[in-house]
C-alpha positions as CSV (number, residue, x, y, z in Angstrom):
1,M,38.1,-48.5,-7.4
2,T,35.4,-51.1,-6.8
3,R,33.4,-51.0,-3.6
4,Q,34.5,-49.5,-0.3
5,P,36.0,-52.1,2.0
6,P,34.8,-52.2,5.6
7,F,37.0,-50.3,8.0
8,S,39.7,-52.5,9.5
9,H,42.7,-51.5,11.5
10,Q,44.5,-54.4,9.8
11,H,44.5,-52.6,6.4
12,A,47.6,-50.4,6.0
13,T,45.7,-47.3,5.0
14,H,43.1,-47.7,7.7
15,H,45.7,-48.4,10.4
16,E,47.5,-45.2,9.6
17,T,44.3,-43.2,9.6
18,L,43.2,-44.7,13.0
19,W,46.5,-43.8,14.6
20,K,46.4,-40.3,13.2
21,F,42.9,-39.8,14.8
22,I,44.0,-41.3,18.1
23,G,47.1,-39.0,18.2
24,L,45.1,-35.8,17.3
25,L,42.3,-36.6,19.7
26,S,44.8,-37.3,22.6
27,L,46.6,-34.0,21.8
28,L,43.4,-32.0,21.9
29,I,42.2,-33.7,25.2
30,G,45.6,-33.1,26.8
31,Y,45.6,-29.5,25.6
32,F,42.2,-29.0,27.1
33,F,43.3,-30.4,30.5
34,Y,46.3,-28.1,30.4
35,L,44.2,-25.1,29.6
36,S,41.6,-26.0,32.2
37,H,44.4,-26.2,34.8
38,Q,45.7,-22.7,33.7
39,Y,42.4,-20.9,33.2
40,G,39.6,-23.0,34.8
41,A,37.3,-25.4,33.0
42,A,35.0,-23.0,31.2
43,D,37.7,-20.6,30.0
44,G,40.0,-23.6,29.2
45,L,37.3,-25.1,27.0
46,W,36.8,-21.9,25.1
47,V,40.5,-21.4,24.5
48,A,40.8,-25.1,23.4
49,L,37.9,-24.7,21.0
50,L,39.4,-21.4,19.6
51,T,42.8,-23.1,19.2
52,W,41.1,-26.0,17.4
53,S,39.4,-23.5,15.1
54,F,42.8,-22.0,14.4
55,F,43.9,-25.4,13.1
56,V,40.7,-25.8,11.1
57,L,40.8,-22.4,9.5
58,C,44.4,-21.3,9.4
59,T,46.5,-24.4,8.5
60,P,46.5,-26.0,5.0
61,V,46.0,-29.5,6.4
62,A,42.8,-31.1,7.7
63,D,44.1,-32.2,11.1
64,G,41.7,-30.0,13.1
65,G,38.6,-31.0,11.1
66,F,39.8,-34.6,11.0
67,I,38.9,-35.0,14.6
68,L,35.2,-34.7,13.7
69,A,35.4,-36.0,10.1
70,F,36.9,-39.4,10.8
71,P,34.4,-40.7,13.4
72,V,31.5,-39.3,11.3
73,R,32.9,-41.2,8.3
74,L,33.1,-44.4,10.2
75,L,29.7,-44.2,11.9
76,F,27.6,-42.7,9.1
77,K,29.6,-43.3,5.9
78,V,29.5,-39.6,5.1
79,K,32.5,-38.5,3.0
80,M,35.0,-36.5,5.0
81,L,34.8,-33.7,2.4
82,T,31.2,-33.1,3.4
83,T,32.0,-33.2,7.1
84,Q,34.9,-30.8,6.5
85,I,32.6,-28.2,5.1
86,I,30.4,-28.5,8.2
87,T,33.5,-28.3,10.3
88,W,34.6,-25.0,8.7
89,L,31.1,-23.6,9.2
90,L,31.2,-24.7,12.8
91,A,34.7,-23.1,13.3
92,M,33.5,-19.9,11.8
93,A,30.4,-19.7,13.9
94,L,32.4,-20.4,17.0
95,N,34.7,-17.5,16.2
96,V,31.7,-15.2,15.5
97,L,30.4,-16.0,19.0
98,A,33.8,-15.6,20.6
99,L,34.6,-12.3,18.9
100,H,31.3,-10.9,19.9
101,Y,30.9,-12.2,23.5
102,L,34.4,-13.5,24.6
103,P,37.1,-11.5,22.8
104,E,39.4,-11.7,25.8
105,H,39.9,-15.4,25.2
106,Y,41.9,-14.7,22.1
107,E,44.6,-13.1,24.2
108,K,45.4,-16.2,26.2
109,T,47.6,-18.0,23.7
110,A,49.8,-17.1,20.7
111,A,47.7,-19.2,18.4
112,T,44.4,-17.6,19.4
113,H,45.9,-14.1,19.3
114,I,47.1,-14.8,15.7
115,L,43.7,-16.2,14.9
116,K,42.0,-13.0,16.1
117,T,44.5,-10.9,14.0
118,I,43.7,-13.0,10.9
119,L,39.9,-12.7,11.4
120,L,39.9,-9.0,12.1
121,H,42.2,-8.0,9.2
122,P,40.7,-9.3,5.9
123,Y,43.6,-7.8,3.9
124,P,46.0,-9.4,3.7
125,Y,45.4,-12.2,6.2
126,W,42.2,-13.7,4.7
127,G,44.4,-14.9,1.8
128,L,45.9,-17.3,4.4
129,L,42.4,-18.6,5.0
130,V,42.0,-19.2,1.2
131,I,45.3,-21.1,1.0
132,S,44.4,-23.1,4.1
133,A,41.0,-24.0,2.7
134,M,42.5,-25.3,-0.5
135,G,45.1,-27.3,1.3
136,T,42.6,-28.7,3.8
137,F,40.1,-29.8,1.2
138,L,42.9,-31.4,-0.8
139,S,44.1,-33.3,2.2
140,I,40.6,-34.5,2.9
141,Y,40.2,-35.5,-0.7
142,F,43.2,-37.8,-0.2
143,G,42.1,-38.8,3.3
144,D,38.8,-40.1,2.0
145,E,40.7,-42.1,-0.6
146,M,42.7,-43.7,2.2
147,L,39.5,-45.1,3.7
148,D,38.2,-46.2,0.3
149,V,41.1,-48.5,-0.3
150,T,43.0,-51.1,1.7
151,H,46.6,-50.7,0.3
152,H,48.7,-47.6,-0.5
153,K,49.3,-48.9,-4.1
154,D,45.5,-48.5,-4.8
155,R,45.6,-44.8,-4.0
156,H,45.2,-43.5,-7.5
157,K,44.2,-39.9,-6.6
158,H,47.2,-39.6,-4.4
159,H,49.6,-40.9,-7.1
160,K,48.0,-38.6,-9.7
161,H,47.8,-35.4,-7.6
162,G,50.1,-35.9,-4.6
163,L,52.8,-33.6,-5.9
164,K,50.3,-30.7,-6.5
165,Y,49.1,-31.2,-2.9
166,R,52.6,-31.1,-1.5
167,L,53.4,-27.9,-3.4
168,L,50.2,-26.2,-2.1
169,L,51.0,-27.4,1.4
170,L,54.5,-26.0,1.1
171,I,53.1,-22.6,-0.1
172,G,50.5,-22.6,2.7
173,L,53.0,-23.4,5.4
174,G,55.4,-20.8,4.0
175,A,52.7,-18.2,4.2
176,L,51.8,-19.2,7.7
177,T,55.4,-19.0,8.7
178,V,55.7,-15.5,7.3
179,L,52.6,-14.5,9.2
180,L,53.8,-16.0,12.4
181,Y,57.1,-14.1,12.1
182,Q,55.4,-10.9,11.3
183,Q,53.2,-11.3,14.3
184,L,56.1,-12.1,16.5
185,L,58.1,-9.2,15.3
186,S,55.1,-6.9,15.8
187,E,54.5,-8.2,19.4
188,L,58.2,-7.6,20.2
189,H,58.0,-4.2,18.6
190,L,60.9,-4.9,16.2
191,N,60.9,-3.5,12.7
192,I,62.8,-4.9,9.8
193,P,64.3,-2.0,7.8
194,D,63.3,-1.8,4.1
């Protein structure tokens, strides 16, 4: 790779990244308005932030952190990998505050209830955080590359490591699915015989 091209929505890789950002931001804003209608503005904001932190910490893709990482990358030219580390720290701090001062907010949605379960039970659920962290940082690694090039054919990192990333993503999503089913069965008081 030579030098970083300026961001342009006309470049295929930049266009795709911009639409992803717009879609994710729209989804978060719409979700916040829905929660505000359901629980009031303050409680809705907390539940929206906790849900956002669920997607930052508990999914093996960087979509939750991408909402912050993308504009910071455009405005300040800071690599999204750096911003993602800060995003994870922010999501963890948010949860420390919520667990201490507002634990009732975790009971308002399935995602936040699952997040609380994960955070309060290091074994075995923190393994999910590790898988999610690996997948997240790999997706940001490739996401930074998309902004460094103007055409998909120039994405050397993706072509070299894309299969490994997809396998990790599959494993992470598989683990998340198992966790969700376990949580659902537990909430429904159903037991699977051995």
